[in-house]
Jmol script that loads the backbone (N, CA, C; Angstrom):
load data "model"
ATOM      1  N   MET A   1      42.281 -45.497  36.584  1.00  0.00           N
ATOM      2  CA  MET A   1      42.949 -45.468  35.315  1.00  0.00           C
ATOM      3  C   MET A   1      42.627 -44.150  34.627  1.00  0.00           C
ATOM      4  N   LYS A   2      43.660 -43.481  34.158  1.00  0.00           N
ATOM      5  CA  LYS A   2      43.488 -42.198  33.484  1.00  0.00           C
ATOM      6  C   LYS A   2      43.107 -42.405  32.032  1.00  0.00           C
ATOM      7  N   SER A   3      42.153 -41.618  31.556  1.00  0.00           N
ATOM      8  CA  SER A   3      41.785 -41.712  30.149  1.00  0.00           C
ATOM      9  C   SER A   3      42.691 -40.805  29.335  1.00  0.00           C
ATOM     10  N   LYS A   4      42.845 -41.161  28.070  1.00  0.00           N
ATOM     11  CA  LYS A   4      43.673 -40.364  27.174  1.00  0.00           C
ATOM     12  C   LYS A   4      42.959 -39.060  26.855  1.00  0.00           C
ATOM     13  N   PRO A   5      43.695 -37.976  26.684  1.00  0.00           N
ATOM     14  CA  PRO A   5      43.036 -36.723  26.276  1.00  0.00           C
ATOM     15  C   PRO A   5      42.504 -36.857  24.855  1.00  0.00           C
ATOM     16  N   ILE A   6      41.391 -36.221  24.604  1.00  0.00           N
ATOM     17  CA  ILE A   6      40.767 -36.258  23.282  1.00  0.00           C
ATOM     18  C   ILE A   6      41.531 -35.316  22.365  1.00  0.00           C
ATOM     19  N   ALA A   7      41.914 -35.834  21.208  1.00  0.00           N
ATOM     20  CA  ALA A   7      42.609 -35.000  20.220  1.00  0.00           C
ATOM     21  C   ALA A   7      41.623 -34.003  19.628  1.00  0.00           C
ATOM     22  N   ARG A   8      42.016 -32.778  19.546  1.00  0.00           N
ATOM     23  CA  ARG A   8      41.164 -31.730  18.991  1.00  0.00           C
ATOM     24  C   ARG A   8      41.776 -31.207  17.710  1.00  0.00           C
ATOM     25  N   SER A   9      40.917 -30.771  16.801  1.00  0.00           N
ATOM     26  CA  SER A   9      41.436 -30.149  15.588  1.00  0.00           C
ATOM     27  C   SER A   9      41.957 -28.758  15.945  1.00  0.00           C
ATOM     28  N   ARG A  10      42.502 -28.081  14.989  1.00  0.00           N
ATOM     29  CA  ARG A  10      43.070 -26.751  15.229  1.00  0.00           C
ATOM     30  C   ARG A  10      42.010 -25.709  15.536  1.00  0.00           C
ATOM     31  N   ARG A  11      40.791 -25.976  15.136  1.00  0.00           N
ATOM     32  CA  ARG A  11      39.719 -25.020  15.403  1.00  0.00           C
ATOM     33  C   ARG A  11      39.336 -25.089  16.875  1.00  0.00           C
ATOM     34  N   THR A  12      38.990 -23.957  17.416  1.00  0.00           N
ATOM     35  CA  THR A  12      38.546 -23.946  18.802  1.00  0.00           C
ATOM     36  C   THR A  12      37.029 -23.910  18.828  1.00  0.00           C
ATOM     37  N   LEU A  13      36.489 -24.571  19.808  1.00  0.00           N
ATOM     38  CA  LEU A  13      35.043 -24.597  19.956  1.00  0.00           C
ATOM     39  C   LEU A  13      34.599 -23.415  20.806  1.00  0.00           C
ATOM     40  N   PRO A  14      33.436 -22.864  20.475  1.00  0.00           N
ATOM     41  CA  PRO A  14      32.923 -21.818  21.345  1.00  0.00           C
ATOM     42  C   PRO A  14      32.550 -22.439  22.689  1.00  0.00           C
ATOM     43  N   GLU A  15      32.549 -21.626  23.710  1.00  0.00           N
ATOM     44  CA  GLU A  15      32.163 -22.129  25.020  1.00  0.00           C
ATOM     45  C   GLU A  15      30.700 -22.531  25.016  1.00  0.00           C
ATOM     46  N   ALA A  16      30.372 -23.524  25.831  1.00  0.00           N
ATOM     47  CA  ALA A  16      28.983 -23.963  25.957  1.00  0.00           C
ATOM     48  C   ALA A  16      28.159 -22.834  26.573  1.00  0.00           C
ATOM     49  N   PRO A  17      26.887 -22.729  26.176  1.00  0.00           N
ATOM     50  CA  PRO A  17      26.053 -21.676  26.751  1.00  0.00           C
ATOM     51  C   PRO A  17      25.874 -21.912  28.249  1.00  0.00           C
ATOM     52  N   PRO A  18      25.798 -20.855  29.038  1.00  0.00           N
ATOM     53  CA  PRO A  18      25.727 -21.009  30.490  1.00  0.00           C
ATOM     54  C   PRO A  18      24.546 -21.838  30.980  1.00  0.00           C
ATOM     55  N   ALA A  19      23.390 -21.699  30.345  1.00  0.00           N
ATOM     56  CA  ALA A  19      22.203 -22.411  30.821  1.00  0.00           C
ATOM     57  C   ALA A  19      22.076 -23.806  30.224  1.00  0.00           C
ATOM     58  N   GLY A  20      22.987 -24.190  29.312  1.00  0.00           N
ATOM     59  CA  GLY A  20      22.925 -25.523  28.728  1.00  0.00           C
ATOM     60  C   GLY A  20      21.964 -25.641  27.552  1.00  0.00           C
ATOM     61  N   TRP A  21      21.430 -24.549  27.081  1.00  0.00           N
ATOM     62  CA  TRP A  21      20.553 -24.618  25.909  1.00  0.00           C
ATOM     63  C   TRP A  21      20.892 -23.470  24.979  1.00  0.00           C
ATOM     64  N   THR A  22      20.413 -23.578  23.744  1.00  0.00           N
ATOM     65  CA  THR A  22      20.645 -22.529  22.755  1.00  0.00           C
ATOM     66  C   THR A  22      19.338 -22.233  22.035  1.00  0.00           C
ATOM     67  N   PHE A  23      19.315 -21.132  21.306  1.00  0.00           N
ATOM     68  CA  PHE A  23      18.106 -20.763  20.580  1.00  0.00           C
ATOM     69  C   PHE A  23      17.927 -21.538  19.286  1.00  0.00           C
ATOM     70  N   PHE A  24      19.003 -22.057  18.711  1.00  0.00           N
ATOM     71  CA  PHE A  24      18.920 -22.804  17.464  1.00  0.00           C
ATOM     72  C   PHE A  24      19.092 -24.292  17.709  1.00  0.00           C
ATOM     73  N   THR A  25      18.514 -25.095  16.830  1.00  0.00           N
ATOM     74  CA  THR A  25      18.641 -26.549  16.912  1.00  0.00           C
ATOM     75  C   THR A  25      19.991 -26.998  16.371  1.00  0.00           C
ATOM     76  N   ASN A  26      20.316 -28.258  16.607  1.00  0.00           N
ATOM     77  CA  ASN A  26      21.544 -28.817  16.038  1.00  0.00           C
ATOM     78  C   ASN A  26      21.479 -28.824  14.512  1.00  0.00           C
ATOM     79  N   HIS A  27      20.286 -28.966  13.943  1.00  0.00           N
ATOM     80  CA  HIS A  27      20.152 -28.894  12.483  1.00  0.00           C
ATOM     81  C   HIS A  27      20.640 -27.529  11.987  1.00  0.00           C
ATOM     82  N   ALA A  28      20.231 -26.470  12.646  1.00  0.00           N
ATOM     83  CA  ALA A  28      20.672 -25.134  12.259  1.00  0.00           C
ATOM     84  C   ALA A  28      22.170 -24.986  12.482  1.00  0.00           C
ATOM     85  N   HIS A  29      22.672 -25.511  13.585  1.00  0.00           N
ATOM     86  CA  HIS A  29      24.103 -25.410  13.862  1.00  0.00           C
ATOM     87  C   HIS A  29      24.928 -26.136  12.806  1.00  0.00           C
ATOM     88  N   VAL A  30      24.473 -27.303  12.362  1.00  0.00           N
ATOM     89  CA  VAL A  30      25.180 -28.019  11.294  1.00  0.00           C
ATOM     90  C   VAL A  30      25.135 -27.186  10.018  1.00  0.00           C
ATOM     91  N   LEU A  31      24.001 -26.605   9.714  1.00  0.00           N
ATOM     92  CA  LEU A  31      23.883 -25.748   8.530  1.00  0.00           C
ATOM     93  C   LEU A  31      24.849 -24.563   8.614  1.00  0.00           C
ATOM     94  N   PHE A  32      24.940 -23.928   9.779  1.00  0.00           N
ATOM     95  CA  PHE A  32      25.868 -22.810   9.959  1.00  0.00           C
ATOM     96  C   PHE A  32      27.315 -23.269   9.784  1.00  0.00           C
ATOM     97  N   ALA A  33      27.629 -24.447  10.317  1.00  0.00           N
ATOM     98  CA  ALA A  33      28.992 -24.976  10.210  1.00  0.00           C
ATOM     99  C   ALA A  33      29.339 -25.285   8.757  1.00  0.00           C
ATOM    100  N   ILE A  34      28.380 -25.809   8.006  1.00  0.00           N
ATOM    101  CA  ILE A  34      28.609 -26.090   6.583  1.00  0.00           C
ATOM    102  C   ILE A  34      28.797 -24.772   5.821  1.00  0.00           C
ATOM    103  N   ALA A  35      28.011 -23.775   6.155  1.00  0.00           N
ATOM    104  CA  ALA A  35      28.159 -22.470   5.492  1.00  0.00           C
ATOM    105  C   ALA A  35      29.556 -21.905   5.734  1.00  0.00           C
ATOM    106  N   ALA A  36      30.093 -22.140   6.910  1.00  0.00           N
ATOM    107  CA  ALA A  36      31.423 -21.636   7.245  1.00  0.00           C
ATOM    108  C   ALA A  36      32.533 -22.434   6.565  1.00  0.00           C
ATOM    109  N   ASP A  37      32.284 -23.737   6.333  1.00  0.00           N
ATOM    110  CA  ASP A  37      33.312 -24.594   5.729  1.00  0.00           C
ATOM    111  C   ASP A  37      32.649 -25.728   4.962  1.00  0.00           C
ATOM    112  N   PRO A  38      32.329 -25.515   3.671  1.00  0.00           N
ATOM    113  CA  PRO A  38      31.627 -26.521   2.873  1.00  0.00           C
ATOM    114  C   PRO A  38      32.406 -27.815   2.642  1.00  0.00           C
ATOM    115  N   GLU A  39      33.695 -27.822   2.948  1.00  0.00           N
ATOM    116  CA  GLU A  39      34.501 -29.026   2.759  1.00  0.00           C
ATOM    117  C   GLU A  39      34.883 -29.684   4.080  1.00  0.00           C
ATOM    118  N   ALA A  40      34.221 -29.295   5.147  1.00  0.00           N
ATOM    119  CA  ALA A  40      34.528 -29.852   6.466  1.00  0.00           C
ATOM    120  C   ALA A  40      34.222 -31.339   6.510  1.00  0.00           C
ATOM    121  N   ARG A  41      35.022 -32.057   7.276  1.00  0.00           N
ATOM    122  CA  ARG A  41      34.755 -33.477   7.510  1.00  0.00           C
ATOM    123  C   ARG A  41      33.662 -33.601   8.561  1.00  0.00           C
ATOM    124  N   LEU A  42      33.017 -34.769   8.602  1.00  0.00           N
ATOM    125  CA  LEU A  42      31.997 -35.011   9.628  1.00  0.00           C
ATOM    126  C   LEU A  42      32.564 -34.747  11.015  1.00  0.00           C
ATOM    127  N   ARG A  43      33.792 -35.183  11.223  1.00  0.00           N
ATOM    128  CA  ARG A  43      34.451 -34.992  12.519  1.00  0.00           C
ATOM    129  C   ARG A  43      34.545 -33.505  12.857  1.00  0.00           C
ATOM    130  N   ASP A  44      34.898 -32.690  11.851  1.00  0.00           N
ATOM    131  CA  ASP A  44      35.009 -31.246  12.071  1.00  0.00           C
ATOM    132  C   ASP A  44      33.652 -30.630  12.394  1.00  0.00           C
ATOM    133  N   LEU A  45      32.633 -31.050  11.640  1.00  0.00           N
ATOM    134  CA  LEU A  45      31.284 -30.531  11.889  1.00  0.00           C
ATOM    135  C   LEU A  45      30.814 -30.915  13.285  1.00  0.00           C
ATOM    136  N   ALA A  46      31.042 -32.171  13.655  1.00  0.00           N
ATOM    137  CA  ALA A  46      30.617 -32.655  14.973  1.00  0.00           C
ATOM    138  C   ALA A  46      31.306 -31.869  16.084  1.00  0.00           C
ATOM    139  N   GLU A  47      32.588 -31.652  15.927  1.00  0.00           N
ATOM    140  CA  GLU A  47      33.331 -30.911  16.941  1.00  0.00           C
ATOM    141  C   GLU A  47      32.854 -29.468  17.038  1.00  0.00           C
ATOM    142  N   ARG A  48      32.637 -28.870  15.892  1.00  0.00           N
ATOM    143  CA  ARG A  48      32.211 -27.465  15.885  1.00  0.00           C
ATOM    144  C   ARG A  48      30.837 -27.284  16.537  1.00  0.00           C
ATOM    145  N   VAL A  49      29.930 -28.234  16.266  1.00  0.00           N
ATOM    146  CA  VAL A  49      28.573 -28.134  16.811  1.00  0.00           C
ATOM    147  C   VAL A  49      28.501 -28.645  18.251  1.00  0.00           C
ATOM    148  N   GLY A  50      29.411 -29.576  18.585  1.00  0.00           N
ATOM    149  CA  GLY A  50      29.405 -30.139  19.933  1.00  0.00           C
ATOM    150  C   GLY A  50      28.529 -31.367  20.057  1.00  0.00           C
ATOM    151  N   ILE A  51      28.403 -32.132  18.968  1.00  0.00           N
ATOM    152  CA  ILE A  51      27.616 -33.362  18.961  1.00  0.00           C
ATOM    153  C   ILE A  51      28.465 -34.483  18.361  1.00  0.00           C
ATOM    154  N   THR A  52      27.940 -35.690  18.321  1.00  0.00           N
ATOM    155  CA  THR A  52      28.685 -36.823  17.783  1.00  0.00           C
ATOM    156  C   THR A  52      28.666 -36.822  16.254  1.00  0.00           C
ATOM    157  N   GLU A  53      29.625 -37.542  15.680  1.00  0.00           N
ATOM    158  CA  GLU A  53      29.650 -37.685  14.222  1.00  0.00           C
ATOM    159  C   GLU A  53      28.387 -38.377  13.738  1.00  0.00           C
ATOM    160  N   ARG A  54      27.919 -39.348  14.495  1.00  0.00           N
ATOM    161  CA  ARG A  54      26.694 -40.067  14.117  1.00  0.00           C
ATOM    162  C   ARG A  54      25.497 -39.113  14.077  1.00  0.00           C
ATOM    163  N   ALA A  55      25.420 -38.215  15.037  1.00  0.00           N
ATOM    164  CA  ALA A  55      24.332 -37.230  15.049  1.00  0.00           C
ATOM    165  C   ALA A  55      24.427 -36.313  13.824  1.00  0.00           C
ATOM    166  N   VAL A  56      25.643 -35.926  13.455  1.00  0.00           N
ATOM    167  CA  VAL A  56      25.829 -35.101  12.256  1.00  0.00           C
ATOM    168  C   VAL A  56      25.370 -35.873  11.025  1.00  0.00           C
ATOM    169  N   GLN A  57      25.686 -37.162  10.952  1.00  0.00           N
ATOM    170  CA  GLN A  57      25.245 -37.983   9.813  1.00  0.00           C
ATOM    171  C   GLN A  57      23.728 -37.977   9.696  1.00  0.00           C
ATOM    172  N   ARG A  58      23.042 -38.153  10.820  1.00  0.00           N
ATOM    173  CA  ARG A  58      21.567 -38.162  10.803  1.00  0.00           C
ATOM    174  C   ARG A  58      21.016 -36.804  10.377  1.00  0.00           C
ATOM    175  N   ILE A  59      21.605 -35.745  10.896  1.00  0.00           N
ATOM    176  CA  ILE A  59      21.156 -34.399  10.543  1.00  0.00           C
ATOM    177  C   ILE A  59      21.396 -34.132   9.064  1.00  0.00           C
ATOM    178  N   LEU A  60      22.560 -34.514   8.555  1.00  0.00           N
ATOM    179  CA  LEU A  60      22.838 -34.336   7.127  1.00  0.00           C
ATOM    180  C   LEU A  60      21.856 -35.127   6.275  1.00  0.00           C
ATOM    181  N   ALA A  61      21.489 -36.325   6.710  1.00  0.00           N
ATOM    182  CA  ALA A  61      20.496 -37.119   5.972  1.00  0.00           C
ATOM    183  C   ALA A  61      19.158 -36.368   5.930  1.00  0.00           C
ATOM    184  N   ASP A  62      18.763 -35.767   7.055  1.00  0.00           N
ATOM    185  CA  ASP A  62      17.532 -34.968   7.095  1.00  0.00           C
ATOM    186  C   ASP A  62      17.622 -33.769   6.148  1.00  0.00           C
ATOM    187  N   LEU A  63      18.740 -33.053   6.220  1.00  0.00           N
ATOM    188  CA  LEU A  63      18.911 -31.854   5.391  1.00  0.00           C
ATOM    189  C   LEU A  63      18.948 -32.199   3.908  1.00  0.00           C
ATOM    190  N   GLN A  64      19.556 -33.350   3.572  1.00  0.00           N
ATOM    191  CA  GLN A  64      19.575 -33.790   2.175  1.00  0.00           C
ATOM    192  C   GLN A  64      18.191 -34.215   1.713  1.00  0.00           C
ATOM    193  N   ALA A  65      17.477 -34.945   2.547  1.00  0.00           N
ATOM    194  CA  ALA A  65      16.147 -35.435   2.182  1.00  0.00           C
ATOM    195  C   ALA A  65      15.190 -34.285   1.877  1.00  0.00           C
ATOM    196  N   GLU A  66      15.347 -33.190   2.583  1.00  0.00           N
ATOM    197  CA  GLU A  66      14.474 -32.033   2.377  1.00  0.00           C
ATOM    198  C   GLU A  66      15.063 -31.021   1.392  1.00  0.00           C
ATOM    199  N   LYS A  67      16.188 -31.384   0.758  1.00  0.00           N
ATOM    200  CA  LYS A  67      16.830 -30.565  -0.282  1.00  0.00           C
ATOM    201  C   LYS A  67      17.411 -29.247   0.235  1.00  0.00           C
ATOM    202  N   TYR A  68      17.764 -29.207   1.513  1.00  0.00           N
ATOM    203  CA  TYR A  68      18.443 -28.036   2.062  1.00  0.00           C
ATOM    204  C   TYR A  68      19.932 -28.092   1.745  1.00  0.00           C
ATOM    205  N   VAL A  69      20.475 -29.308   1.613  1.00  0.00           N
ATOM    206  CA  VAL A  69      21.898 -29.507   1.368  1.00  0.00           C
ATOM    207  C   VAL A  69      22.073 -30.601   0.329  1.00  0.00           C
ATOM    208  N   THR A  70      23.037 -30.412  -0.577  1.00  0.00           N
ATOM    209  CA  THR A  70      23.447 -31.482  -1.484  1.00  0.00           C
ATOM    210  C   THR A  70      24.906 -31.811  -1.176  1.00  0.00           C
ATOM    211  N   VAL A  71      25.258 -33.068  -1.422  1.00  0.00           N
ATOM    212  CA  VAL A  71      26.607 -33.541  -1.132  1.00  0.00           C
ATOM    213  C   VAL A  71      27.205 -34.108  -2.406  1.00  0.00           C
ATOM    214  N   THR A  72      28.411 -33.687  -2.719  1.00  0.00           N
ATOM    215  CA  THR A  72      29.138 -34.249  -3.853  1.00  0.00           C
ATOM    216  C   THR A  72      30.501 -34.711  -3.350  1.00  0.00           C
ATOM    217  N   LYS A  73      31.028 -35.707  -4.023  1.00  0.00           N
ATOM    218  CA  LYS A  73      32.361 -36.217  -3.685  1.00  0.00           C
ATOM    219  C   LYS A  73      33.415 -35.358  -4.353  1.00  0.00           C
ATOM    220  N   ALA A  74      34.459 -35.024  -3.617  1.00  0.00           N
ATOM    221  CA  ALA A  74      35.618 -34.313  -4.148  1.00  0.00           C
ATOM    222  C   ALA A  74      36.840 -35.137  -3.742  1.00  0.00           C
ATOM    223  N   GLY A  75      37.158 -36.133  -4.572  1.00  0.00           N
ATOM    224  CA  GLY A  75      38.206 -37.075  -4.191  1.00  0.00           C
ATOM    225  C   GLY A  75      37.692 -37.964  -3.072  1.00  0.00           C
ATOM    226  N   ARG A  76      38.412 -37.975  -1.969  1.00  0.00           N
ATOM    227  CA  ARG A  76      37.983 -38.770  -0.816  1.00  0.00           C
ATOM    228  C   ARG A  76      37.122 -37.972   0.150  1.00  0.00           C
ATOM    229  N   ARG A  77      36.915 -36.712  -0.135  1.00  0.00           N
ATOM    230  CA  ARG A  77      36.174 -35.833   0.768  1.00  0.00           C
ATOM    231  C   ARG A  77      34.792 -35.526   0.203  1.00  0.00           C
ATOM    232  N   ASN A  78      33.922 -35.083   1.066  1.00  0.00           N
ATOM    233  CA  ASN A  78      32.609 -34.596   0.655  1.00  0.00           C
ATOM    234  C   ASN A  78      32.649 -33.080   0.566  1.00  0.00           C
ATOM    235  N   ARG A  79      31.874 -32.569  -0.345  1.00  0.00           N
ATOM    236  CA  ARG A  79      31.688 -31.111  -0.442  1.00  0.00           C
ATOM    237  C   ARG A  79      30.198 -30.872  -0.319  1.00  0.00           C
ATOM    238  N   TYR A  80      29.844 -29.962   0.574  1.00  0.00           N
ATOM    239  CA  TYR A  80      28.445 -29.676   0.849  1.00  0.00           C
ATOM    240  C   TYR A  80      28.053 -28.356   0.196  1.00  0.00           C
ATOM    241  N   LYS A  81      26.845 -28.337  -0.351  1.00  0.00           N
ATOM    242  CA  LYS A  81      26.323 -27.105  -0.948  1.00  0.00           C
ATOM    243  C   LYS A  81      24.947 -26.860  -0.347  1.00  0.00           C
ATOM    244  N   ILE A  82      24.779 -25.673   0.173  1.00  0.00           N
ATOM    245  CA  ILE A  82      23.500 -25.303   0.784  1.00  0.00           C
ATOM    246  C   ILE A  82      22.603 -24.703  -0.280  1.00  0.00           C
ATOM    247  N   ASN A  83      21.360 -25.175  -0.317  1.00  0.00           N
ATOM    248  CA  ASN A  83      20.353 -24.608  -1.203  1.00  0.00           C
ATOM    249  C   ASN A  83      19.728 -23.424  -0.465  1.00  0.00           C
ATOM    250  N   PRO A  84      19.917 -22.209  -0.938  1.00  0.00           N
ATOM    251  CA  PRO A  84      19.440 -21.034  -0.201  1.00  0.00           C
ATOM    252  C   PRO A  84      17.942 -20.748  -0.354  1.00  0.00           C
ATOM    253  N   ARG A  85      17.280 -21.431  -1.278  1.00  0.00           N
ATOM    254  CA  ARG A  85      15.895 -21.070  -1.624  1.00  0.00           C
ATOM    255  C   ARG A  85      14.787 -21.626  -0.725  1.00  0.00           C
ATOM    256  N   PRO A  86      14.926 -22.833  -0.162  1.00  0.00           N
ATOM    257  CA  PRO A  86      13.778 -23.350   0.594  1.00  0.00           C
ATOM    258  C   PRO A  86      13.409 -22.480   1.790  1.00  0.00           C
ATOM    259  N   SER A  87      12.139 -22.525   2.115  1.00  0.00           N
ATOM    260  CA  SER A  87      11.650 -21.832   3.309  1.00  0.00           C
ATOM    261  C   SER A  87      12.028 -22.632   4.543  1.00  0.00           C
ATOM    262  N   LEU A  88      12.096 -21.947   5.659  1.00  0.00           N
ATOM    263  CA  LEU A  88      12.335 -22.630   6.930  1.00  0.00           C
ATOM    264  C   LEU A  88      11.087 -23.434   7.289  1.00  0.00           C
ATOM    265  N   ARG A  89      11.251 -24.438   8.106  1.00  0.00           N
ATOM    266  CA  ARG A  89      10.196 -25.427   8.309  1.00  0.00           C
ATOM    267  C   ARG A  89       9.102 -25.038   9.289  1.00  0.00           C
ATOM    268  N   HIS A  90       9.434 -24.369  10.355  1.00  0.00           N
ATOM    269  CA  HIS A  90       8.441 -24.075  11.391  1.00  0.00           C
ATOM    270  C   HIS A  90       7.501 -22.962  10.926  1.00  0.00           C
ATOM    271  N   PRO A  91       6.214 -23.062  11.223  1.00  0.00           N
ATOM    272  CA  PRO A  91       5.263 -22.035  10.779  1.00  0.00           C
ATOM    273  C   PRO A  91       5.632 -20.611  11.208  1.00  0.00           C
ATOM    274  N   ILE A  92       6.285 -20.449  12.346  1.00  0.00           N
ATOM    275  CA  ILE A  92       6.642 -19.113  12.816  1.00  0.00           C
ATOM    276  C   ILE A  92       7.647 -18.445  11.886  1.00  0.00           C
ATOM    277  N   GLU A  93       8.570 -19.246  11.321  1.00  0.00           N
ATOM    278  CA  GLU A  93       9.588 -18.653  10.445  1.00  0.00           C
ATOM    279  C   GLU A  93       9.481 -19.103   8.993  1.00  0.00           C
ATOM    280  N   SER A  94       8.390 -19.749   8.638  1.00  0.00           N
ATOM    281  CA  SER A  94       8.258 -20.298   7.277  1.00  0.00           C
ATOM    282  C   SER A  94       8.203 -19.224   6.186  1.00  0.00           C
ATOM    283  N   HIS A  95       8.020 -17.979   6.568  1.00  0.00           N
ATOM    284  CA  HIS A  95       8.033 -16.890   5.588  1.00  0.00           C
ATOM    285  C   HIS A  95       9.461 -16.465   5.235  1.00  0.00           C
ATOM    286  N   ARG A  96      10.457 -17.085   5.869  1.00  0.00           N
ATOM    287  CA  ARG A  96      11.871 -16.782   5.623  1.00  0.00           C
ATOM    288  C   ARG A  96      12.546 -17.956   4.925  1.00  0.00           C
ATOM    289  N   THR A  97      13.603 -17.651   4.180  1.00  0.00           N
ATOM    290  CA  THR A  97      14.362 -18.691   3.475  1.00  0.00           C
ATOM    291  C   THR A  97      15.635 -19.045   4.245  1.00  0.00           C
ATOM    292  N   VAL A  98      16.258 -20.136   3.815  1.00  0.00           N
ATOM    293  CA  VAL A  98      17.545 -20.528   4.371  1.00  0.00           C
ATOM    294  C   VAL A  98      18.549 -19.395   4.170  1.00  0.00           C
ATOM    295  N   LYS A  99      18.527 -18.783   2.996  1.00  0.00           N
ATOM    296  CA  LYS A  99      19.441 -17.671   2.709  1.00  0.00           C
ATOM    297  C   LYS A  99      19.250 -16.538   3.708  1.00  0.00           C
ATOM    298  N   ALA A 100      18.013 -16.198   3.994  1.00  0.00           N
ATOM    299  CA  ALA A 100      17.741 -15.117   4.946  1.00  0.00           C
ATOM    300  C   ALA A 100      18.306 -15.458   6.326  1.00  0.00           C
ATOM    301  N   LEU A 101      18.161 -16.706   6.733  1.00  0.00           N
ATOM    302  CA  LEU A 101      18.693 -17.136   8.027  1.00  0.00           C
ATOM    303  C   LEU A 101      20.213 -17.034   8.043  1.00  0.00           C
ATOM    304  N   LEU A 102      20.857 -17.570   7.013  1.00  0.00           N
ATOM    305  CA  LEU A 102      22.318 -17.534   6.958  1.00  0.00           C
ATOM    306  C   LEU A 102      22.827 -16.096   6.876  1.00  0.00           C
ATOM    307  N   ASP A 103      22.172 -15.271   6.081  1.00  0.00           N
ATOM    308  CA  ASP A 103      22.574 -13.866   5.986  1.00  0.00           C
ATOM    309  C   ASP A 103      22.453 -13.175   7.340  1.00  0.00           C
ATOM    310  N   TRP A 104      21.376 -13.456   8.051  1.00  0.00           N
ATOM    311  CA  TRP A 104      21.145 -12.840   9.350  1.00  0.00           C
ATOM    312  C   TRP A 104      22.218 -13.272  10.346  1.00  0.00           C
ATOM    313  N   VAL A 105      22.503 -14.568  10.386  1.00  0.00           N
ATOM    314  CA  VAL A 105      23.492 -15.071  11.338  1.00  0.00           C
ATOM    315  C   VAL A 105      24.883 -14.579  10.981  1.00  0.00           C
ATOM    316  N   GLU A 106      25.250 -14.681   9.712  1.00  0.00           N
ATOM    317  CA  GLU A 106      26.575 -14.251   9.276  1.00  0.00           C
ATOM    318  C   GLU A 106      26.744 -12.747   9.375  1.00  0.00           C
ATOM    319  N   GLY A 107      25.648 -12.020   9.265  1.00  0.00           N
ATOM    320  CA  GLY A 107      25.711 -10.557   9.351  1.00  0.00           C
ATOM    321  C   GLY A 107      25.557 -10.037  10.756  1.00  0.00           C
ATOM    322  N   GLY A 108      25.552 -10.930  11.720  1.00  0.00           N
ATOM    323  CA  GLY A 108      25.446 -10.488  13.101  1.00  0.00           C
ATOM    324  C   GLY A 108      24.036 -10.105  13.513  1.00  0.00           C
ATOM    325  N   GLY A 109      23.022 -10.610  12.779  1.00  0.00           N
ATOM    326  CA  GLY A 109      21.636 -10.341  13.143  1.00  0.00           C
ATOM    327  C   GLY A 109      21.133  -8.989  12.702  1.00  0.00           C
ATOM    328  N   ARG A 110      21.858  -8.336  11.825  1.00  0.00           N
ATOM    329  CA  ARG A 110      21.417  -7.011  11.372  1.00  0.00           C
ATOM    330  C   ARG A 110      20.447  -7.110  10.218  1.00  0.00           C
TER     331      ARG A 110
END
end "model"
wireframe off; spacefill off
backbone 0.3
color backbone group
């Protein structure tokens, strides 16, 4: 029995990394996706990151609990706002802020 093709949004996903791993966690990827589109639906975020909607929900709960992201309702949609001030969590990068990370990624690492 043939399965139905999965409907995709208009956005294209980047190709999977060749070795199957990446340097950033899914938490960082969700943060990057929110920075790119603060009004994205969970489905859009999940597709962009390459994980399930449920995984995005858990990650958003983590990011909200630690005050990295706030969520407000805009009609039937959510709007996400990233707090740029908190430090990153791991001791190796804790001297950097969320803003510094986003600036670095959005600026091409310069």
